[in-house]
Every structure is written in C-alpha cells, then in structure tokens.
C-alpha positions as CSV (number, residue, x, y, z in Angstrom):
1,M,187.2,10.4,-18.3
2,W,190.1,8.1,-17.2
3,F,193.0,9.2,-15.3
4,S,196.1,7.2,-14.3
5,R,196.8,6.4,-10.8
6,L,199.8,8.9,-10.3
7,T,197.4,11.6,-11.9
8,K,194.7,10.9,-9.1
9,I,197.3,10.6,-6.4
10,L,198.3,14.3,-7.5
11,I,194.7,15.3,-7.7
12,W,194.1,14.3,-3.9
13,L,197.3,15.9,-2.8
14,A,196.4,19.1,-4.3
15,V,193.0,19.1,-3.1
16,A,194.5,18.5,0.5
17,G,197.0,21.4,0.1
18,M,194.3,23.7,-0.6
19,V,192.2,22.4,2.3
20,V,195.3,22.8,4.5
21,L,196.4,26.4,3.1
22,G,192.6,27.5,3.4
23,V,192.7,26.6,7.1
24,M,195.9,28.5,7.7
25,L,194.8,31.7,5.8
26,G,191.5,31.6,8.1
27,A,194.0,31.2,10.8
28,R,196.1,34.0,9.9
29,A,193.2,36.4,9.3
30,M,191.6,35.8,12.8
31,K,195.2,36.1,14.3
32,P,197.6,38.1,11.9
33,D,200.4,38.2,13.9
34,G,200.5,34.5,15.0
35,T,203.2,32.2,14.5
36,L,203.7,28.9,12.7
37,V,203.0,27.0,15.5
38,D,199.8,29.3,16.3
39,L,198.3,28.6,12.7
40,L,198.9,24.8,13.0
41,A,196.9,24.9,16.2
42,W,194.1,25.3,14.2
43,L,194.2,22.0,12.5
44,P,191.9,19.6,13.8
45,K,193.4,17.5,16.7
46,R,192.8,14.0,18.3
47,Q,190.8,14.1,21.4
48,A,193.4,12.9,24.0
49,S,192.0,10.1,26.0
50,F,192.2,11.1,29.5
51,D,191.8,7.5,31.1
52,R,194.7,6.2,28.9
53,Q,197.2,9.1,29.7
54,G,196.2,10.1,32.8
55,G,196.5,13.7,34.1
56,W,195.2,16.3,36.6
57,Q,191.6,17.0,37.3
58,I,189.6,19.4,39.3
59,L,186.3,19.8,40.6
60,L,185.0,23.5,41.0
61,E,181.6,24.9,42.5
62,V,179.9,28.0,42.0
63,D,180.5,30.1,45.0
64,K,176.9,31.0,45.8
65,E,177.7,33.3,48.7
66,D,179.8,35.6,46.6
67,L,177.0,35.3,43.7
68,I,174.3,36.4,46.1
69,K,176.3,39.3,47.4
70,N,177.0,40.3,43.8
71,R,173.3,40.2,42.9
72,L,172.4,41.9,46.1
73,E,174.7,45.0,45.4
74,T,173.0,45.0,41.9
75,V,169.6,45.1,43.1
76,R,170.6,47.8,46.0
77,N,172.0,50.0,43.4
78,G,169.0,49.3,41.0
79,V,166.4,50.2,43.8
80,R,168.3,53.6,44.3
81,S,168.5,54.6,40.7
82,L,164.5,53.5,40.2
83,L,163.5,55.3,43.3
84,R,165.5,58.3,42.4
85,D,164.1,58.5,38.6
86,A,160.5,58.1,40.1
87,R,161.2,60.9,42.7
88,I,159.9,59.0,45.3
89,G,161.7,59.8,48.9
90,Y,163.2,57.0,50.8
91,T,165.6,56.4,53.6
92,G,167.5,53.3,55.3
93,L,168.5,51.5,52.1
94,A,170.5,48.5,52.9
95,G,171.0,45.0,51.8
96,W,172.1,42.0,53.8
97,G,172.0,38.4,53.6
98,R,169.7,37.7,50.7
99,E,167.6,40.9,51.4
100,V,167.3,44.5,50.2
101,K,165.1,46.8,52.4
102,V,163.9,50.5,51.9
103,R,161.7,52.7,53.9
104,I,159.5,54.8,51.7
105,S,159.5,58.4,53.3
106,D,155.7,59.3,52.2
107,P,153.0,56.8,52.7
108,A,151.2,57.9,50.0
109,Q,153.8,56.7,47.4
110,I,154.1,53.2,48.5
111,D,152.0,52.0,45.6
112,A,154.2,54.1,43.3
113,A,157.4,52.7,44.7
114,K,156.2,48.9,44.3
115,T,155.3,49.8,40.6
116,A,158.9,51.3,40.1
117,L,160.5,48.1,41.4
118,K,158.2,45.5,39.7
119,I,160.9,45.1,37.3
120,F,162.8,42.9,39.8
121,T,159.6,41.1,40.7
122,D,158.6,40.2,37.2
123,P,159.2,36.2,36.4
124,V,162.4,35.8,34.5
125,A,161.1,34.6,31.1
126,G,161.9,31.2,29.6
127,T,160.2,27.8,29.3
128,N,159.4,27.7,33.3
129,P,159.3,31.5,34.3
130,V,161.0,31.8,37.7
131,E,160.3,34.5,40.1
132,E,163.9,35.6,41.3
133,I,163.3,38.3,43.6
134,A,159.9,38.5,45.8
135,L,158.5,41.9,46.8
136,D,157.0,42.1,50.4
137,E,156.0,44.8,53.1
138,P,156.7,43.4,56.4
139,E,155.7,46.6,57.9
140,P,153.7,49.8,56.5
141,G,156.2,51.5,54.2
142,L,159.1,49.1,54.7
143,L,159.6,47.3,51.6
144,S,161.8,44.1,51.3
145,L,163.3,42.5,48.1
146,T,164.4,39.2,48.9
147,I,166.4,36.6,46.4
148,T,164.4,33.3,46.1
149,D,166.1,29.7,46.1
150,A,164.5,29.6,42.9
151,G,166.5,32.7,42.1
152,V,169.8,31.5,43.3
153,R,169.5,28.2,41.1
154,L,168.7,30.5,38.1
155,R,171.8,32.7,38.4
156,T,174.0,29.8,39.4
157,L,172.9,28.1,36.0
158,M,173.3,31.5,34.1
159,V,176.7,31.8,35.1
160,L,178.1,28.0,34.5
161,V,178.3,27.9,30.5
162,P,180.2,31.5,30.5
163,S,182.6,30.1,33.2
164,M,183.2,27.1,31.2
165,E,184.1,29.1,28.5
166,V,186.5,31.2,30.5
167,I,188.1,28.4,32.0
168,K,188.4,26.4,28.5
169,L,190.3,29.3,27.1
170,R,192.4,29.9,30.3
171,V,193.4,26.3,30.6
172,S,194.4,26.1,26.6
173,E,196.2,29.3,26.5
174,S,198.6,28.1,29.2
175,G,199.6,25.0,26.9
176,A,197.5,22.3,27.8
177,F,196.7,20.0,25.2
178,E,192.8,19.5,24.8
179,P,191.5,20.2,28.1
180,I,188.2,18.6,29.0
181,V,185.6,21.1,30.5
182,Q,182.3,19.6,31.7
183,Q,178.9,20.7,33.7
184,Q,178.6,18.6,36.8
185,G,174.9,18.9,37.9
186,D,173.5,22.4,38.6
187,D,176.4,24.1,40.2
188,Q,179.6,22.5,39.3
189,I,182.3,22.3,36.7
190,L,185.0,19.4,36.2
191,V,188.2,20.2,34.6
192,R,190.3,17.5,33.1
193,V,194.0,18.2,31.6
194,P,195.5,15.1,29.8
195,G,199.0,14.4,30.9
196,L,199.6,17.3,33.3
197,R,201.5,16.4,36.7
198,T,202.4,19.5,38.3
199,P,199.1,21.8,38.4
200,V,200.3,24.4,40.8
201,R,200.0,27.1,38.1
202,F,196.8,25.7,36.9
203,K,195.3,26.2,40.1
204,D,196.1,29.8,40.7
205,I,194.8,30.5,37.2
206,L,191.5,28.9,37.7
207,G,191.2,30.1,41.3
208,R,191.0,33.9,40.1
209,T,187.9,35.8,39.1
210,G,190.2,38.1,37.0
211,K,187.9,41.2,37.3
212,L,189.9,44.1,36.1
213,T,188.3,47.7,36.8
214,F,189.8,51.2,36.6
215,Q,188.5,53.4,39.5
216,M,189.6,57.0,40.3
217,V,191.3,57.4,43.7
218,D,189.3,59.5,46.5
219,T,191.6,62.3,47.7
220,S,188.9,64.3,49.2
221,W,189.2,62.1,52.6
222,P,192.5,61.3,54.1
223,V,192.8,57.5,54.0
224,Q,194.1,57.1,57.2
225,D,190.9,58.9,58.5
226,A,188.9,56.0,56.4
227,L,190.7,53.5,58.3
228,N,190.1,54.7,61.7
229,N,186.3,55.8,61.3
230,R,184.4,54.7,58.1
231,A,185.0,55.4,54.4
232,P,182.8,58.5,53.0
233,R,179.9,57.2,51.0
234,G,180.8,56.2,47.4
235,S,184.2,55.2,48.3
236,S,186.1,52.2,49.8
237,V,189.5,51.3,51.2
238,L,191.5,48.6,49.0
239,Y,194.9,47.5,49.5
240,S,197.9,46.9,47.0
241,Q,199.8,43.7,46.6
242,D,202.9,45.0,48.0
243,D,204.2,43.7,51.5
244,P,203.0,45.4,53.3
245,P,200.2,46.2,51.4
246,I,199.4,50.2,51.1
247,P,195.8,51.1,51.5
248,Y,193.9,53.4,49.0
249,L,190.6,55.0,49.1
250,V,189.0,54.4,45.7
251,E,185.8,55.8,44.3
252,D,183.3,52.9,43.8
253,R,182.5,54.1,40.6
254,V,184.3,52.0,37.7
255,I,185.4,54.0,34.7
256,V,186.4,51.1,32.7
257,S,186.3,47.4,33.4
258,G,188.4,44.5,31.7
259,D,185.0,43.8,29.6
260,N,186.3,46.6,27.5
261,I,189.7,44.9,26.9
262,V,190.4,43.3,23.6
263,D,193.9,42.2,23.8
264,A,196.7,42.1,26.7
265,R,200.2,40.8,26.4
266,A,203.2,40.6,28.8
267,T,205.7,43.2,27.6
268,Y,209.0,44.7,28.7
269,N,209.4,48.3,29.8
270,S,213.0,49.4,29.5
271,A,212.4,52.7,30.9
272,M,210.8,51.0,34.1
273,N,213.4,48.0,34.0
274,E,210.5,45.8,34.6
275,P,207.7,43.3,33.2
276,V,204.5,44.9,32.6
277,V,201.2,44.4,30.9
278,S,200.3,46.2,27.6
279,F,196.6,46.1,26.7
280,N,194.2,47.4,24.3
281,F,190.7,48.8,24.8
282,D,187.8,48.4,22.4
283,S,186.0,51.8,21.0
284,K,183.7,52.1,24.0
285,G,186.5,51.6,26.4
286,T,188.7,53.9,24.4
287,T,186.1,56.7,24.4
288,R,185.5,56.1,28.3
289,F,189.3,56.0,29.3
290,A,189.9,59.1,27.3
291,Q,187.2,61.2,28.9
292,A,188.1,60.4,32.4
293,T,191.7,60.9,31.8
294,S,190.9,64.3,30.1
295,Q,188.9,65.3,33.0
296,N,191.1,64.1,35.8
297,V,194.6,65.3,34.7
298,G,196.7,65.6,37.8
299,K,194.8,63.0,39.8
300,Q,195.5,59.3,40.6
301,F,193.5,56.3,39.0
302,A,193.6,52.9,40.3
303,M,194.1,49.5,38.5
304,I,192.2,47.1,40.5
305,L,192.3,43.3,40.2
306,D,190.1,41.3,42.3
307,S,189.6,44.0,44.8
308,Q,193.4,44.6,44.9
309,V,195.3,47.6,43.8
310,L,197.8,46.7,41.1
311,S,198.9,50.2,40.6
312,A,197.9,53.8,40.8
313,P,199.6,56.3,38.8
314,V,198.7,59.8,38.1
315,I,197.4,60.9,35.0
316,R,199.8,63.6,33.3
317,E,197.8,63.7,30.3
318,P,195.0,62.7,28.6
319,I,195.1,59.1,27.5
320,L,193.2,59.1,23.8
321,G,195.1,56.2,21.9
322,G,192.7,53.3,23.5
323,S,196.1,51.8,24.7
324,G,198.2,51.3,28.0
325,Q,200.4,49.5,30.6
326,I,199.9,47.9,33.7
327,S,202.9,47.9,36.1
328,G,203.2,46.2,39.7
329,N,206.4,44.5,40.7
330,F,205.6,41.8,38.3
331,T,207.9,38.6,37.3
332,N,207.9,37.4,33.9
333,E,205.4,34.5,34.8
334,S,203.0,36.6,36.9
335,A,202.9,39.4,33.8
336,K,202.1,36.5,31.7
337,E,199.4,35.1,34.1
338,L,197.9,38.7,34.1
339,A,197.6,39.1,30.4
340,L,196.0,35.4,30.1
341,L,193.5,36.5,32.7
342,L,192.7,39.8,30.7
343,R,192.6,38.0,27.2
344,S,190.2,35.2,28.8
345,G,187.9,37.8,30.7
346,P,186.5,37.7,34.0
347,L,184.7,34.6,35.6
348,P,181.2,35.7,36.0
349,A,181.3,34.2,39.4
350,R,183.8,33.1,42.2
351,L,184.6,29.4,41.9
352,K,185.5,27.4,44.9
353,I,187.8,24.2,44.4
354,V,185.9,21.0,46.0
355,E,188.2,18.2,45.0
356,E,191.6,17.8,42.8
357,R,193.2,14.8,42.0
358,T,196.1,13.3,40.0
359,I,195.1,10.5,37.8
360,A,197.8,8.1,36.7
361,P,197.9,6.6,33.2
362,G,195.1,3.8,33.1
363,G,192.8,5.3,35.8
364,G,194.9,4.9,39.2
365,Q,194.6,8.0,41.6
366,N,197.9,9.8,43.1
C-alpha cells in the first residue's frame, strides 16, 4: 500500500500519542490522585551524567553492631518461645555481644532443648549454605548460641538490597533528579545525587531508620520508679522529642508497625492548629489496631519513631477505620519528612555515614 509523506507523518504521530496516552493512563491507574507532574514523571528520563553535572555523593555503611543487636534480640525472643512451647524449664536467659545463653533447669531435658533450638543452627540454604549461629554447651546445662562471622556477613548482605530500594525511594521523593544508588563491596552503599549542592535535608532523611511502632503505655508502674530502679520486665523507658524530653514507660509488645502503613501524607489539623501526618493501614494493620483500641479504651498508646515517642494519646474510642493522624509539634517540613519516611518504609538496618563529598561539574571535589 502507498501512503503520502503527510499521511505517514500523521500515522506516526498518532502511534506516538497512543503510547504516551497509555503510559499516562497506566500512571493514573497506579496513582489516581496524581497531578500532571506526577503523571509525566512516569515518562522515560535520560540518565543524568553525574561526572558532567557534579553534585553530592555519600557513602553509607551497614551498622553491624546495630544489626547484631537486633538479631540477638530476635534470637533471645525465639529461644524463649521455643523452650516454652516445648515445655522445657530454663533460667538465666540473656544476650550480650554476639551470644545468647540459657541454662536448662532439668539435665534430662538438655537434648530436647538442643533439638528445639536446632532451627537456629541449621545452615541457611543457598548456593553455599552458611552456619549463621553456632550452638555450644560450655558447661553442663548451659547452652550458648553465638552469631558467627559468616552469619554477620550473611545478614549484612541480606539488608543491602532492601536498604538500597528504600534509599532510592526517599531520595527520589525528596525531589532529586535520577539519584544513583550502588552497592559498594559487601557492606556499603554509594549514593550520588546529580546537581545537588545543599545536602542537609537529604543527610537527615538517609540517616534515619524510620522504624515506626504503635505500643501501649505501661501504667502499672510509675515511670519515676522505673527511672530510679529498673523498668518491669516487658516494658522500657523511652523519651519524647520534647525539650526537655518526657519519659514514658512503654510496653515492649508492638501492636502495629510502620510496615502496615500503605500511605502517609503531611496534612493540617485545623482543630489542633498544627501540621500532622495522616496515614492509612493495610487490612492486617487495620484489624490489629481495631482490636487493640477496642480492648484498651481509656488507656494511652505511644507512637514511637526510632525509639523516640512522637505522641502518646489516650484512646477515647475504638479506631476501626484503618486511618489516623500523628501529631508531635511538627513544622510543615518535619511533617513532610515523617510522611516520606513512612511511605518509603523503614530501613532494615541502621546505616552509618562513612564519607560525603560535593563534586563540582567536571569531577572536581569541594
């Protein structure tokens, strides 16, 4: 078939228009409340040349001490649950360094305890199976679970990829153009932001783990007594972000975590006359939060971000709708920052800043 040049041009323009329309409709389906700028952001972008433009770069490293501490806490809680389920008596369950120790009360149950705890010592499957935790009996009846060097390397590698995804989302949603996020070695992440010259806000966003939890305030024990002596088992003293900080005795049990939040936005509460962060739970979070608030009307619950209490409101009535607000003397900027942290999700491990540089156009360092 023969077409004139004008007809061919019109056909190709129509095809291009359909492709663009398809991309925008796909974006609209993914983000129904998006603006035109949001929709156009889905169109392919040319990768910015960091070497040509210069910008800001930062080298982050997985905080292995924090990683080990969190893993040790998981192992300790797991030992408690496994021995309890197996009806094995024990005393002196504690963890420090890389080691969790527990003393089995009845010598006749030592082999049964080792069998119950075998889940920790089984090699982690993979191309090269790794013994993450070693089980020893340094003296009769005393069992020791130790995180190995290979286990630390394994856990470090496991958190790198999800950490990179969280970082990429945080930097992109902060307004950066085509951030470059790359793995460096076995425990580091290199972040490059082309054209950026004022990185203060980005540093703050990348330096925060962003772990949000909802926990009940423990009113069975005066907080001052917990400060003067020791907090009761199952609770901890945490402080607010106020100046001076206010101490709260908070139950360690987590009702709902930030993992159950599907959306968060900085909004304004006209009744309180202050910026707040509005959020929505997923179905699992909605169910858990509804149960907890139904069972604890009249009691306080704490909203905790990275071990700091944002606010501790009293539950006036069951919260069943799966949405809520976080207040805490926010500015407009800090409310936006918290909303961003919640949308991107928490980092799976704390990251330390190893090095940062501002690179001039052409590769020169400032």
